[in-house]
N, C-alpha and C positions, 0 to 999 in steps of 0.2 A: 806494640802497635799504637799508632796515633790516628785518631779519626780527624779528618779534615772537614770542618763544618762551614756552612754558609755564614759569612760574617755579618755583623750588624754594621752596615756602612753609613748609617745616619740615624738620627733620632726617629725619623718617620718611616724608615725603610722596613718593610715586613717580608719581602721576598726578592729574589734575584734570578736572572737567567744566565746559565753558563753558556757563553758564546764561543769559548775556545779553550781547549786543553793544550798545554805546552809540553806535557809528558804523557806517555802511554804506559799501560800496565807492564811492569818488568823493568822500566827505566829507572835509573837512580836520579835523585834530586837533592840539591844542597839547600841548607837553611838559607832563607832570604832569596833563593832563586825563584823567578816567576813560575808559578805552577799552573794558573788558569786565569781566564778573563771572565769577569762577571758584569752583566748589564742590569741596572735598576732603572726605575722611572725617572731618575735624576742624572745619573752619570755612569760611564763605563770605566771600570777599574781593572788593572792587572794586579793580581793578588799573589804575594810571595809565599813560599812554603814555610811553615813555622818550625820545621825540623828537617834533618837530613835522613835519607834512607832510600828504600825502593818502593815504588808505587805498586802496592799489592792489589788494590781494587780501585776502579772508578765506577761509582754507583750512580752518578747523574751524568747522562750524556750531553753533548753539545746541543743547545736548543731547548733544553728542559728547564722549566721554572720551578723552583722549590722555595719553601719558607726559610727564613733566617733560623739557623741552628740545625738544619737538616745535614746529615752526613753526606759529603760529596765524594770523598775518596778515603782510602786507608793507606798509610805509609808505615813501613816497618823494615825488618831485616829481610834480605832476599830469601833466606832459607825458610822463612815463615810462610811464603807463598804456597798455596795449596797445590800438591802435585797433580799432574794431568791424569785423569782416570784411565785405567787400562782398557784396551778395546774389548768389547763383549765377545764371549765365545759364541760361535754359530750354533744354533740349536739343531738337534737331530731332526732330519726330515720326517714329516708325518704323511700318512697315506690318505687321511681324510681331513676335511676342513676343521679347524679348531672351533670350539663353541664361542658364541658371541662374548666379547670382553665385557666385564661388569663396569658399571659407572664408577669412576674414581671417587673416593670419599673426599670431602673438603680438605682434610689435612694433607692428602697427597697433592691436591691442586695447589695448596698453599706452599708446599715444598717446591713444586714446579716453578711457581712464580719467583721464589727466592733464588732459584738457580739461573734465572735469566737476567741480563743487564737491564734493570728497570729503575725508574725513580721511586723514592719512597711513597709518593702519592699514588702512582700507578700500582705499585705492589700491594698497597693497602686496599685499593679498590678491587683488585683481582681476588684477594683473599676474602674480603667482606662479602663479595657476590658469588663466591665459589666458582670462579671462571678459570679455565685452563688457558694460559697465555699462548699455547701452541695453536689454539683455535682462532686467534685474533690476528688479523692482518695489520701490521704496524704501518703508519703513514709518516712517522718521524724520520729524522736523519738516519740513513743506513738501515731503514726498515724497522726502526725501534717503535715499540708500542707507546703511544702517548695517552694522556688522561682522556682526551676527546675520543680516542679509539675505544677505550673501555666503556665510557659513558654511552657511546653509540650502541654498543652491544647490550648494555643494561637497559637502555630506554626502549630497545626493540624487543625486549623480552627474551633475549638470548639465554640459553641454558648451557652449562658445562658439557663438553663433548668428551666421551670416553676415548682414551688413547687407542689407536689401532694396533693390534698385535699381529705381526706378520714375519715371515722368514726374511731376514735381511739379505741383501745381495750387494755385491760390490757396486758402488756408485761413485760418481765424481764428487769431489768436495763441493759443498754448497757455495753458491755464488752470493756474496754479500753485496747488496745494491750500493753503488757509489753515492756519496752525498750529492745532492742537487748542486749544479754549478752556480756560482754567484752571478755569472754573466751569461745570459741566454741570447743567442742571435736568431733573428728571423729574416725571412726573405733574403737569403744569401747574406751578404755583408752590409745591407742597407740599413738595418735597424739593430739596435742593441738595447736589451732590457736589463737594467741594473736594479736589483731589489733594494728597497730602502733599508738603510741601517737603522738601528734603534734611535740613535741620536738624530738622524735626519728626520725620522718620523715624528719624534718629540718636538723638534724645532719647528717643523711645519705646523703642527697643531698649536704650538705656543704663539707663533707669529700670526697665524690666521685669526686666532682668538683676540690678539691685541688689536688688529685692525677692526674687528667687529665690536670691540669694547670702547676704545678711546677715540675722541674727536681729534685726529692727528692734524697738526699744523706745523709747517716747516719755516725756519728763519735762518738766514745765513749772514755772516759778516766776514770781511777781509781783515786779516791780521798781518801786521808787519813784525816778523819774527827776528828782525835784525838784532835786537838786544839779547834775545835768547841765543842766537847763532854766534854772537861774539863770545859769549861765555862758553858755549860748547867748543868752539875752536880753541880758546885759550886753555881750557881745562881737559881737553880730550885725552891726552896721554896720562895725566895724573889720575883721571877717573878710571881709565882702563886698567892701570896698574893696581889701583886700590880695590876696585869692585869686580874686575874680571869680565866686564861686558861694556858695550858702547853706551854712551850717553845720547839718547834720542830725544826727540821733541816731546814724547808722550809724558814723561815725568813733569816737565814744565807745565804742560796743559793740565795735567791732573792736579798739580798744586794750585794753579790759578782757579780751577773749578772749585776746589775745596774752599778757598778764601772767598770766592764770589757767592757760594751758597751760604756762608755765614751772614752775608748781607741780604740775601734773597732766599730765605729758608723754605718758602713754599714750593720751590723747585724740587726739594728733597722731601717728597711726600707721597702718600697713597690716597687715591680718591675713592670714596664710598658713596652710596646713595644718600647717606645721612650727613656726611661731613668730609672735610679734607683733613687727613691725619698727617700733621707735620712732624717729622722725626727729629728728635733732638740729638741724634747721632748720625754719622754719615758712613755707610758701608758702600764703598765705591766699586762698582762692577767694571771690569775691563774685559771687553770681548776678545776672545782668542780664536784664531783660525787654526783648525786641526788638519793642516796640510790638504786643504780643499775637501776634507771628508766630513765637515760639520763645524759647528760653532759652539763654544762654551763661554760662559761669563763668570769666571771666578771672582771673588770679592776680597778687596782690601778692607779689612774691618777697622772701624774707628779711624778712618782716614783723616778726619778733622783734627785729630790730635797728633798727626805725624808730619815731620818735615819732608822735604822733597827727596832727600837721599833714602830715607826709610821707605817712602812710597815706591821709589824706583826699584829698590831691592825686592819688595814684595811683588811688584808687577813681574819682574824677571822670574822669581821663584814660581809664582802661580802659572805663568805661561809655560815654563819648562815642565811642571808637573801635569798640566793639562795635556800637553802633547805626548807625554810618556804614560798617560793614563794612571797617574798617581793621585789625582784629586779624590777627595771624599765628598759625599753630598753636602756636608756642612761647609765645604769650601765654596760652594756656589749658591748658598742659601742666604736669604734675608738681605739682598742688595737693596739700596735705596735710590741710587742714581748710577747711570751707566755711561761709559765712554767707549765708543768704537773707533778704531784707528785704521782705516783703509789707506791713509796717506802714503805709506811706503810703496804702494802700487801706483802712485802718480795720479790719483783721482783729483777731480776738480771740485765737484759738489756732490755729496752723498746725503740722501734723505733716509735715515735709518728708521726702523720700526721700534716703538717704545717697548721696553722690557717690562712686561706686567709683573706686579701691580704698580710699578713706578709711574710717574707722570711726565718724565722727560728723559731724553738721551742726547748726548752730544757726539757729533762726528768730527774728527780731525782729518782734513784732506791733505793732498800733497803740497809740500813747500818747495818753491822754486825761486831762483834769482830773477828778479824783474826790475825794470825801471820804475821808480816811484818819485813823487814830488816830496821834497823835504824842506823844512824851514831852517834857514841858516841863523847863526847867533845874532846877526844884525836885523833880523826880521824879514829878510828877502827869501826867495824860494829858489830851489835848484833841483836838478834831476840827479838821483843817485841809484845805485844798484843794491837792492836789499833782498833778503829772503822773505817771501810773501806766500801766504796760504789762506785757505778758507776754513772756518769752523761753522758747523750747522747744528742747530738745535731743533729736534723734534719734540713737541710738547702737546699735552692733552688740554685742549681749549676748555674742557669742563672744569679744570683745576684752577686756572688763572687766565688772564687776558693778555693780549698782545703787548701792551705797554710794559707789563711786568716781565714777560719773556724777553723783550728787546733790551730792557734795562739790565737784566742778568747777563745776557750775551755780550752787551757792551762792556760790562764790568770785567768779564773774562778777557776780552780783548785789551782793555786798558792795563790790566795786570801783566799780561804777556808782553806788552810793548814798553811799559815804564818801570817795572819792578827792578830792584837791584838784585839780579839773579846771582851775581858773584858772591854777594853776602849770604844768599840762601844756601849755596853750596858749602 
């Protein structure tokens, strides 16, 4: 048999919540097949099974939070599963009422707790306080007993209740309460209540705290992407064949940001009450939409040392792993500057919220073909059709002033418009 334990999903992670089991007791699972989904305070992850076999036990139900290292389930051979107990024999009828049942000793109550599907934390609380799980009404998913249910009984001075001995009679099978629906409708079909997911709740707290912390200022500039677009068109097929994905504007913007930060390093910093901490490394965060269910910001580490092709590969890999819940907490930690990219949705100007504890974030908006004024070789001007879009910088005015922010943004624009991008590829 193999114990499936709560994994250490990051250096600072101490516990996790089981949000979904993909297998039930009695089902077979293959090695590396997704077994369950776990949510931490940083990321949601689908965890594969470390071995093949049959799920013999699931010890931690959905919705339960346990410490790293706690046993979640047991996998083994099918014949190792405990056989179902034989039905009890009906006792002989009695002519008089039986004497009162004695109070069950603690070791009996501990055995009763072990026979019920409980988390290790709940089982330990029941045993330590000599409580019978049969006397506690569970408020968890499917009527399961939670840690709060047990603590409520303990705090109210509850005592273990002796089991009632009576003559059994044929009864209908017990009805197991169905899990609470994720979507609740009120007032007919006029309202819909959608419970917050863990990632939505964490994002809300993070973004609200950012607005309360930083002195947000927004600055936008228009970029002529024609030099970028010419390279994209010329190398589209070659890139797709070599890399297996499309060459978008995002890697070009990312590379321009990397080079601009080398000239304006205070954009890549953390603000404290005592000082501005300027980072000598660049961990570039790239915001990823999770199919409208939330937002993650995985990090391209040491982006300052990487060429555009390498950055593009990492952006692609991180985005795919974010959407398939394969990121680890370390993948989204220690970012120093962030880029968000709503442009594919055709946006005009986006004013993003700073990703704390950073001091700036850049938004890339939609790129469209537009008429622009261009200078001809003889110095005269003409109208041409170019690919044009906006980039927006949100920055913390506590960290630096407008002239510094404008100069940085202008440098990003200059690089996008004038760099030899064909040579970069």
